[in-house]
C-alpha positions as a Markdown table, in Angstrom:
| # | Residue | x | y | z |
|---|---|---|---|---|
| 1 | Met | 46.8 | 75.6 | -12.7 |
| 2 | Val | 43.4 | 74.5 | -11.3 |
| 3 | Leu | 41.7 | 75.5 | -14.5 |
| 4 | Ala | 44.1 | 73.2 | -16.4 |
| 5 | Ala | 43.4 | 70.4 | -13.9 |
| 6 | Val | 39.7 | 70.6 | -14.3 |
| 7 | His | 40.1 | 70.6 | -18.1 |
| 8 | Gln | 41.8 | 67.3 | -17.7 |
| 9 | Tyr | 39.8 | 65.9 | -14.8 |
| 10 | Gly | 36.6 | 67.8 | -13.9 |
| 11 | Asp | 36.4 | 66.1 | -10.5 |
| 12 | Ala | 39.6 | 68.0 | -9.5 |
| 13 | Leu | 37.2 | 70.8 | -8.5 |
| 14 | Gln | 36.8 | 69.0 | -5.1 |
| 15 | Trp | 40.4 | 69.9 | -4.3 |
| 16 | Ala | 40.1 | 73.6 | -5.4 |
| 17 | Ser | 40.0 | 76.4 | -2.9 |
| 18 | Lys | 36.7 | 78.0 | -1.8 |
| 19 | Asp | 37.4 | 81.0 | -4.1 |
| 20 | Leu | 38.0 | 78.8 | -7.1 |
| 21 | Arg | 34.8 | 76.8 | -6.4 |
| 22 | Ala | 33.0 | 80.1 | -6.7 |
| 23 | Asp | 34.7 | 81.0 | -10.0 |
| 24 | Arg | 32.2 | 80.5 | -12.9 |
| 25 | Glu | 35.0 | 79.7 | -15.5 |
| 26 | Val | 36.5 | 77.0 | -13.3 |
| 27 | Val | 33.2 | 75.4 | -12.4 |
| 28 | Leu | 32.0 | 75.4 | -16.0 |
| 29 | Ala | 35.3 | 73.7 | -17.1 |
| 30 | Ala | 34.8 | 71.1 | -14.4 |
| 31 | Val | 31.2 | 70.4 | -15.5 |
| 32 | Arg | 32.2 | 70.1 | -19.1 |
| 33 | His | 35.1 | 67.8 | -18.3 |
| 34 | Ala | 33.8 | 65.6 | -15.5 |
| 35 | Asp | 33.9 | 61.9 | -16.1 |
| 36 | Asp | 31.9 | 60.8 | -13.0 |
| 37 | Leu | 28.3 | 61.9 | -13.0 |
| 38 | Ser | 26.0 | 60.7 | -10.3 |
| 39 | Thr | 23.0 | 58.5 | -11.0 |
| 40 | Thr | 20.8 | 61.4 | -9.9 |
| 41 | Thr | 22.0 | 63.7 | -12.6 |
| 42 | Arg | 21.7 | 61.1 | -15.3 |
| 43 | Thr | 18.0 | 60.8 | -14.7 |
| 44 | Arg | 17.3 | 64.6 | -14.8 |
| 45 | Lys | 17.0 | 66.9 | -17.8 |
| 46 | Ile | 18.1 | 70.0 | -15.9 |
| 47 | Ser | 18.8 | 70.0 | -12.2 |
| 48 | Thr | 17.0 | 72.6 | -10.2 |
| 49 | Ser | 18.7 | 72.5 | -6.8 |
| 50 | Ala | 22.0 | 71.7 | -5.2 |
| 51 | Glu | 20.6 | 68.4 | -3.9 |
| 52 | Glu | 19.8 | 67.4 | -7.5 |
| 53 | Ala | 23.0 | 68.7 | -9.0 |
| 54 | Gly | 25.3 | 65.8 | -8.0 |
| 55 | Gly | 28.5 | 65.2 | -9.9 |
| 56 | Val | 31.1 | 67.9 | -9.7 |
| 57 | Leu | 28.5 | 70.5 | -8.8 |
| 58 | Gln | 28.5 | 69.2 | -5.3 |
| 59 | Trp | 31.8 | 70.9 | -4.9 |
| 60 | Ala | 30.8 | 74.2 | -6.5 |
| 61 | Ser | 29.7 | 77.2 | -4.5 |
| 62 | Pro | 26.0 | 77.3 | -3.6 |
| 63 | Gly | 25.5 | 80.3 | -6.0 |
| 64 | Leu | 27.0 | 78.4 | -8.9 |
| 65 | Arg | 25.0 | 75.2 | -8.1 |
| 66 | Ala | 21.9 | 77.3 | -8.8 |
| 67 | Asp | 23.3 | 79.2 | -11.7 |
| 68 | Arg | 21.3 | 78.7 | -14.9 |
| 69 | Glu | 24.4 | 78.8 | -17.2 |
| 70 | Val | 26.2 | 76.2 | -15.1 |
| 71 | Leu | 23.1 | 73.9 | -15.0 |
| 72 | Leu | 22.6 | 74.2 | -18.7 |
| 73 | Ala | 26.3 | 73.3 | -19.3 |
| 74 | Gln | 25.8 | 70.3 | -17.0 |
| 75 | Asp | 22.7 | 69.3 | -19.0 |
| 76 | Ala | 24.7 | 69.6 | -22.3 |
| 77 | Ala | 27.5 | 67.5 | -20.8 |
| 78 | Leu | 25.1 | 64.8 | -19.7 |
| 79 | Ser | 23.5 | 64.7 | -23.1 |
| 80 | Arg | 26.9 | 64.3 | -24.8 |
| 81 | Arg | 27.8 | 61.5 | -22.5 |
| 82 | Ala | 24.4 | 59.8 | -23.1 |
| 83 | Asp | 24.8 | 60.1 | -26.9 |
| 84 | Pro | 28.5 | 60.2 | -27.9 |
| 85 | Ala | 27.5 | 60.8 | -31.5 |
| 86 | Thr | 26.5 | 64.3 | -30.6 |
| 87 | Asp | 29.9 | 65.2 | -29.2 |
| 88 | His | 31.6 | 67.4 | -31.8 |
| 89 | Phe | 34.7 | 68.2 | -29.8 |
């Protein structure tokens, strides 16, 4: 149910349980489907810490905020939002 919610609205991660905030699949879905990204993340190529992560990653577990795959997914999502022509979905 939470996975479906974050597919529709990535920011739903903030209401997920602690266990779900530590679930890589749930966090990746939230990152890929978030609408609201902080100004901090828009100015960074790849975040390197929880403080820089912003957006939905502020609600993810500390381990996933530092996870390379999650940060790369966030970078890809930011790039798609910056240039909608690159969005092939």
